[in-house]
C-alpha positions as CSV (number, residue, x, y, z in Angstrom):
1,M,52.8,93.3,93.9
2,A,51.5,95.4,90.9
3,R,49.9,98.5,92.1
4,N,46.3,99.2,91.3
5,S,46.3,102.8,89.8
6,T,43.3,103.7,92.0
7,A,44.6,102.0,95.2
8,F,45.5,103.9,98.3
9,R,48.8,102.5,99.5
10,I,49.4,102.1,103.2
11,F,52.5,101.0,105.0
12,V,52.0,99.4,108.5
13,V,55.2,99.5,110.5
14,E,54.5,97.4,113.7
15,D,56.5,94.8,115.6
16,D,53.7,93.7,117.9
17,P,52.0,90.7,116.2
18,M,48.6,91.4,117.7
19,Y,48.5,95.1,116.6
20,Q,50.1,94.1,113.3
21,R,47.2,91.7,112.5
22,M,44.6,94.1,113.8
23,I,45.8,97.1,111.8
24,R,46.2,95.1,108.7
25,Y,42.7,93.7,109.1
26,L,41.2,97.2,109.6
27,M,43.0,98.6,106.6
28,E,42.1,95.8,104.3
29,L,38.4,96.1,105.0
30,N,38.5,98.7,102.2
31,P,39.2,96.9,98.9
32,D,40.8,100.1,97.5
33,H,43.6,99.9,100.1
34,E,46.9,98.3,99.2
35,V,48.5,97.3,102.5
36,H,52.2,96.5,103.1
37,V,53.3,95.3,106.6
38,F,56.8,95.7,108.1
39,A,58.1,94.6,111.5
40,T,61.1,96.9,111.6
41,G,61.9,100.5,110.6
42,Q,64.7,99.5,108.2
43,E,62.3,97.2,106.2
44,C,60.0,100.2,105.8
45,L,62.7,102.6,104.7
46,E,64.0,100.1,102.1
47,Q,60.6,100.1,100.4
48,L,59.9,103.9,100.4
49,S,60.4,103.9,96.6
50,L,56.9,102.4,96.4
51,N,55.7,105.9,97.5
52,P,53.0,105.1,100.1
53,D,50.1,107.4,100.6
54,L,50.1,106.8,104.3
55,I,52.4,105.2,106.9
56,S,51.1,103.9,110.3
57,L,54.3,103.9,112.4
58,D,54.9,102.3,115.8
59,Y,56.9,104.6,118.0
60,S,58.8,101.8,119.7
61,L,60.5,99.5,117.2
62,P,63.2,96.8,117.8
63,D,65.9,98.3,115.5
64,M,65.4,102.1,115.8
65,T,63.1,104.7,117.4
66,G,60.0,105.8,115.6
67,E,61.3,109.3,115.6
68,A,64.4,108.2,113.7
69,V,62.3,106.4,111.1
70,L,60.0,109.5,110.9
71,H,63.0,111.8,110.1
72,Q,64.2,109.5,107.3
73,I,60.8,109.2,105.8
74,K,60.4,113.0,105.8
75,S,63.9,113.3,104.3
76,F,62.8,111.0,101.5
77,N,59.5,112.6,100.8
78,P,58.0,115.3,103.2
79,A,54.6,114.9,101.6
80,I,54.0,111.3,102.9
81,T,51.4,111.3,105.7
82,I,52.4,109.6,108.9
83,L,50.3,108.4,111.8
84,I,52.3,107.5,115.0
85,L,51.0,104.7,117.2
86,S,52.4,104.5,120.7
87,G,51.8,102.5,123.9
88,Q,52.6,105.6,126.0
89,Q,50.3,108.6,126.4
90,D,52.9,111.3,126.5
91,V,51.5,114.7,125.7
92,G,55.0,116.3,125.4
93,T,56.1,113.7,122.8
94,A,52.8,114.0,120.9
95,V,53.1,117.8,120.6
96,K,56.7,117.5,119.5
97,L,55.9,114.9,116.8
98,L,53.0,116.9,115.5
99,K,55.2,120.0,115.1
100,E,57.6,117.8,113.1
101,G,54.9,117.0,110.6
102,V,53.1,113.9,112.0
103,Y,49.4,113.9,111.0
104,D,48.2,112.3,114.2
105,Y,49.5,110.7,117.4
106,I,47.3,107.7,118.4
107,T,47.6,105.9,121.8
108,K,47.2,102.1,121.9
109,D,44.1,101.6,124.0
110,S,40.5,100.6,123.7
111,E,39.8,103.4,121.2
112,T,42.7,102.7,118.9
113,K,40.5,101.1,116.2
114,D,38.1,104.0,115.9
115,R,40.8,106.7,116.0
116,L,42.8,104.9,113.4
117,L,39.9,104.4,111.0
118,N,38.8,108.0,111.5
119,A,42.4,109.3,110.9
120,V,42.7,107.3,107.7
121,D,39.3,108.5,106.5
122,H,40.3,112.2,107.1
123,V,43.7,111.7,105.4
124,K,42.0,110.3,102.3
125,K,39.5,113.1,102.2
126,R,42.2,115.7,102.6
127,Q,44.3,114.2,99.8
128,Q,41.3,114.0,97.5
129,L,40.6,117.7,98.2
130,E,44.2,118.6,97.5
131,A,44.2,116.6,94.3
132,E,41.0,118.5,93.2
133,V,42.6,121.8,94.0
134,D,45.7,120.9,92.0
135,E,43.5,119.8,89.1
136,L,41.5,123.1,89.2
137,R,44.8,125.0,89.3
138,E,46.1,123.1,86.3
139,Q,42.9,123.9,84.5
140,L,43.2,127.6,85.2
141,E,46.8,127.5,84.0
142,I,45.6,125.9,80.8
143,K,42.8,128.4,80.5
144,Y,45.1,131.3,80.7
145,E,47.8,130.1,78.4
146,F,48.8,132.6,75.7
147,G,46.8,130.7,73.1
148,N,43.6,131.6,74.9
149,I,44.0,135.3,74.4
150,I,42.8,135.4,70.8
151,G,44.1,137.7,68.1
152,D,46.7,138.1,65.4
153,S,46.3,141.8,64.6
154,K,49.4,144.0,64.9
155,A,47.9,145.7,68.0
156,M,47.5,142.3,69.8
157,V,51.0,141.1,68.7
158,R,52.4,144.1,70.5
159,V,50.3,143.1,73.6
160,F,51.6,139.5,73.4
161,R,55.2,140.7,73.4
162,L,54.6,142.8,76.5
163,I,52.9,139.9,78.3
164,E,55.9,137.7,77.5
165,K,58.2,140.3,79.1
166,A,55.9,140.6,82.2
167,I,55.9,136.9,82.7
168,K,59.7,136.7,82.8
169,T,60.0,139.2,85.7
170,E,58.3,140.4,88.8
171,I,57.8,144.0,87.6
172,N,54.6,145.7,88.5
173,V,52.2,145.8,85.5
174,S,49.7,148.5,84.7
175,I,47.0,147.6,82.2
176,T,44.9,150.2,80.5
177,G,42.1,150.1,78.0
178,E,38.5,150.8,77.5
179,T,35.9,148.9,79.4
180,G,35.4,145.4,78.1
181,T,38.8,145.0,76.4
182,G,39.9,142.1,78.7
183,K,42.1,143.7,81.3
184,E,41.5,141.1,84.0
185,I,42.0,138.2,81.5
186,V,45.4,139.6,80.7
187,A,46.2,140.0,84.4
188,R,45.3,136.4,85.0
189,C,47.3,135.3,82.0
190,I,50.4,137.0,83.4
191,H,49.9,135.4,86.9
192,F,49.2,131.9,85.7
193,N,52.2,131.8,83.4
194,S,54.6,133.4,86.0
195,N,56.7,132.0,88.8
196,R,53.8,132.9,91.2
197,R,51.3,130.6,89.4
198,K,51.0,128.3,92.5
199,G,50.0,131.2,94.7
200,P,46.6,133.0,94.8
201,F,45.3,135.4,92.3
202,I,43.1,137.9,94.0
203,A,41.2,140.6,92.0
204,V,39.7,143.7,93.7
205,N,37.5,146.1,91.8
206,M,38.4,149.3,93.6
207,G,35.4,151.1,92.1
208,A,32.9,148.6,93.2
209,I,33.6,148.8,97.0
210,P,32.3,151.8,99.0
211,A,35.1,154.2,99.9
212,E,34.5,153.8,103.6
213,L,35.0,150.0,103.4
214,L,37.9,149.8,100.9
215,E,40.7,150.3,103.4
216,S,39.5,147.4,105.6
217,E,39.0,145.3,102.5
218,L,42.6,145.9,101.4
219,F,44.4,146.0,104.7
220,G,42.1,144.0,107.0
221,Y,41.0,144.9,110.5
222,E,41.4,143.8,114.1
223,K,38.6,142.6,116.3
224,G,36.7,145.6,117.8
225,A,38.2,148.1,115.3
226,F,34.7,149.3,114.6
227,T,31.1,148.4,115.1
228,G,30.5,145.0,113.6
229,A,34.2,143.9,113.7
230,V,33.5,140.8,115.8
231,S,36.7,139.0,114.8
232,R,40.0,139.7,113.1
233,K,39.9,139.8,109.3
234,K,42.9,139.6,106.9
235,G,43.0,142.0,104.1
236,Q,43.6,141.2,100.4
237,F,47.3,142.2,100.6
238,E,47.9,139.5,103.2
239,L,45.7,136.9,101.5
240,S,47.5,137.4,98.2
241,S,51.0,136.8,99.6
242,G,52.9,134.4,97.4
243,G,50.7,135.3,94.5
244,T,49.3,138.3,92.6
245,L,47.0,141.1,93.7
246,F,45.1,142.7,90.8
247,L,43.8,146.2,91.6
248,D,41.2,147.0,89.0
249,E,39.9,150.5,88.4
250,I,42.8,151.9,90.6
251,A,41.9,155.5,89.5
252,E,38.7,155.3,91.6
253,V,40.7,155.3,94.9
254,S,40.4,158.4,97.1
255,L,43.5,160.6,97.6
256,N,43.5,159.7,101.3
257,L,43.6,156.0,100.7
258,Q,46.2,156.6,97.9
259,A,48.6,157.8,100.5
260,K,48.2,154.6,102.5
261,L,48.6,152.5,99.4
262,L,51.8,154.3,98.6
263,R,53.2,153.6,102.1
264,A,52.2,149.9,101.9
265,L,53.9,149.5,98.6
266,Q,57.0,151.2,99.7
267,E,57.4,149.3,103.0
268,R,55.9,146.0,101.7
269,E,53.7,145.9,104.8
270,V,50.2,146.9,105.9
271,L,48.6,148.0,109.1
272,R,45.2,146.5,109.8
273,V,42.4,148.9,110.7
274,G,42.6,149.1,114.5
275,G,46.0,147.4,114.5
276,E,49.3,148.4,115.9
277,K,51.7,145.9,114.4
278,P,52.6,146.1,110.7
279,I,52.0,142.9,108.7
280,S,54.4,142.0,105.9
281,F,53.2,140.8,102.5
282,D,54.8,139.4,99.4
283,C,52.7,139.7,96.3
284,R,53.0,141.0,92.8
285,I,50.9,144.0,92.0
286,I,49.0,144.4,88.7
287,I,46.8,147.4,88.3
288,A,44.2,148.3,85.7
289,S,42.1,151.3,84.7
290,H,39.9,152.5,81.8
291,K,41.2,156.0,82.6
292,D,44.5,157.5,81.6
293,L,46.4,157.6,84.9
294,A,48.8,160.2,83.6
295,E,45.9,162.5,82.8
296,E,44.4,161.8,86.2
297,V,47.7,162.9,87.8
298,G,47.6,166.1,85.7
299,K,44.1,166.8,87.0
300,G,45.1,166.3,90.6
301,N,43.0,163.2,91.0
302,F,45.9,160.7,91.4
303,R,49.1,161.1,93.3
304,E,52.2,161.4,91.1
305,D,54.4,159.4,93.5
306,L,51.9,156.5,93.6
307,Y,51.6,156.7,89.8
308,Y,55.4,156.1,89.4
309,R,55.4,153.4,92.1
310,L,52.6,151.5,90.3
311,L,53.4,152.1,86.7
312,G,56.0,149.4,86.0
313,L,55.4,147.8,82.6
314,S,52.5,149.4,80.8
315,V,50.2,147.3,78.6
316,Q,47.7,149.2,76.5
317,L,44.8,147.0,75.3
318,P,43.4,148.1,72.0
319,P,39.6,148.6,71.5
320,L,38.0,145.9,69.4
321,R,37.3,148.4,66.6
322,E,41.1,148.7,66.1
323,R,41.8,145.0,65.9
324,G,40.5,144.3,62.4
325,N,39.8,140.6,61.7
326,D,40.3,139.7,65.3
327,T,36.6,140.4,65.6
328,L,35.8,137.3,63.5
329,L,38.4,135.2,65.3
330,L,36.9,136.1,68.7
331,A,33.3,135.7,67.3
332,S,34.1,132.2,66.1
333,A,35.7,131.2,69.5
334,F,32.8,132.6,71.5
335,L,30.3,130.8,69.2
336,Q,32.0,127.4,69.6
337,E,32.4,127.9,73.4
338,F,28.7,128.8,73.8
339,R,27.6,126.0,71.4
340,K,29.5,123.3,73.3
341,K,28.4,124.5,76.7
342,N,24.7,124.5,75.7
343,K,24.9,121.4,73.5
344,L,23.8,123.2,70.4
345,P,24.2,121.8,66.8
346,S,27.0,123.0,64.6
347,L,26.8,126.7,63.7
348,N,28.7,129.0,61.4
349,F,28.4,132.6,60.2
350,D,27.3,133.4,56.7
351,K,29.1,136.2,54.7
352,E,26.5,138.9,55.5
353,A,26.8,138.1,59.2
354,K,30.6,138.5,59.1
355,N,30.3,141.7,57.2
356,K,27.9,143.1,59.8
357,L,30.2,142.2,62.6
358,L,33.2,143.8,60.8
359,G,31.2,146.9,60.1
360,Y,30.3,147.6,63.7
361,A,32.4,149.7,66.1
362,F,31.6,147.6,69.3
363,P,31.7,150.4,71.9
364,G,31.4,147.6,74.6
365,N,34.4,145.9,73.1
366,V,35.1,142.2,73.5
367,R,32.5,141.9,76.3
368,E,29.8,143.2,74.0
369,L,30.9,140.9,71.2
370,R,30.5,137.9,73.4
371,A,26.9,139.0,74.3
372,V,26.1,139.6,70.7
373,I,27.4,136.2,69.6
374,E,25.6,134.2,72.4
375,L,22.3,135.9,71.5
376,A,22.9,135.1,67.8
377,A,23.5,131.5,68.6
378,V,20.2,131.3,70.3
379,L,18.3,133.0,67.5
380,A,20.0,131.1,64.6
381,E,18.2,128.5,62.6
382,G,19.3,125.9,60.0
383,G,23.0,125.8,61.2
384,K,23.8,129.3,60.0
385,I,24.0,132.6,61.8
386,T,22.7,135.3,59.5
387,A,22.9,139.1,59.6
388,E,19.4,139.2,61.1
389,D,20.6,137.1,64.0
390,I,23.4,139.7,64.7
391,Q,21.6,142.2,67.0
392,F,23.4,145.2,68.5
393,Q,22.0,146.7,71.7
394,S,24.7,149.1,72.8
395,V,24.0,152.0,75.0
396,R,23.6,155.0,72.7
397,R,26.6,157.4,72.7
398,E,25.7,160.5,70.7
399,D,28.6,161.8,68.5
400,A,31.0,159.3,70.2
401,F,33.1,159.3,67.0
402,L,33.5,163.1,67.1
403,T,34.4,163.3,70.7
404,Q,37.8,161.7,69.9
405,E,40.4,164.5,69.6
406,M,42.2,163.7,66.3
407,T,43.4,165.6,63.3
408,L,41.5,165.6,60.1
409,E,44.1,163.3,58.6
410,D,43.6,160.8,61.5
411,Y,39.8,160.9,61.0
412,K,40.3,160.2,57.3
413,R,42.5,157.2,58.1
414,K,40.0,155.9,60.6
415,I,37.1,156.2,58.1
416,I,39.1,154.4,55.4
417,H,40.0,151.6,57.8
418,F,36.4,151.2,58.9
419,F,35.3,150.7,55.3
420,L,38.2,148.3,54.5
421,Q,37.1,146.1,57.4
422,K,33.5,146.3,56.4
423,Y,34.1,145.4,52.8
424,E,36.9,142.8,53.4
425,K,39.7,144.9,52.2
426,D,38.2,145.4,48.7
427,V,40.1,148.6,47.8
428,A,38.2,149.2,44.6
429,L,34.8,149.0,46.4
430,V,36.0,151.2,49.3
431,A,37.3,153.8,46.9
432,Q,33.9,153.8,45.1
433,K,31.9,154.1,48.4
434,L,34.1,157.0,49.7
435,D,34.4,158.6,46.3
436,I,38.2,158.7,46.5
437,G,41.0,157.3,44.3
438,K,42.4,153.9,44.9
439,S,45.9,155.4,45.0
440,T,44.9,157.4,48.1
441,I,44.1,154.1,50.0
442,Y,47.2,152.3,48.7
443,R,49.4,155.3,49.7
444,M,48.0,155.3,53.2
445,L,48.5,151.6,53.7
446,Q,52.1,151.9,52.4
447,E,52.9,154.7,54.8
448,E,51.6,152.7,57.7
449,E,53.7,149.7,56.7
450,S,56.9,151.8,56.5
């Protein structure tokens, strides 16, 4: 029999002719069911290569026990769902079989039909849910493939190389960079391309949770540990076991909680608030901060021992203003994503719009760029995004450029790079705008290449 690709395949293993006819009739009421009937355990085992979705198995067969058939089925494929039907109401046997992986134990009596139909319905719903979860997980893995972190600037090529190294090992990863540079996206990329991709990815923004609640959020709590703790709650360390725990804005944690974090990471176990028994966990740790943790250690705001425990592989994300033409690559990607999502007609940037994007420093980084592009897509008319559609609404930072501690030579280089980006690397025009010789620009570029 050729299998319908959408069919739900059911094996009925039953030697009693009356129950065999009854079960077959019930299963075939649904036209999406493909039913195969066997009178012996051996006949069923010989056809397991058909990969049934569900097996209804009589516990008392003429050639072997239902338990023996069960073990061979599970040996062939432990994922096959098995329902045991038995003429004996034996609680001990039922409990034993359920522990061995049987989905349900159904006694042959006046309620058999209803229990069997309900069990099949529940199995199908469970398998459908599992399939949806697997599909969503695959979509996430695709979403966080390397190709979805966009950029070909030298700064981003260095980031890609570090991500590749992080994926191949279980080393802790610390991601630093200004707000809006994409730290969580990089963390997700590492997780969904690593050996832990099938496990959970849990992100905790340490700065967004009140200090007095952060400990119970991370470690969990026992019932009655404090007012309002009406039941036990697992913490994020426990929940992320088998996967990755991403601790964002780690620098915001109090020194008191830092000591408890250090112990948890050293011992690979946590103690729930109000608990007495340590709970083991197995998760990869990725941290992120927009602050320089080494500087925070120097200021006394962050424990040095915790710093070295967490540091691992350091990934520094560059600000958008240092990524050159990545700005246009990202802008184009954001535009197409927004256009498709909102079913807008084809849109492109004109030359003036591109120059305006390249000439702006984007203090809000990639996050700000996305917001600017989405607004421009709404404002645009005639299939083109013009300079007028590009509107910057950054929070004003007075003298932000001058607050960076650099040498005069570094400032000069930064200014030249800014104008090179703005005028599409037209050296002659940049030299004219800055009133410097072209040789000065070429010499600077040559030094940076060497």
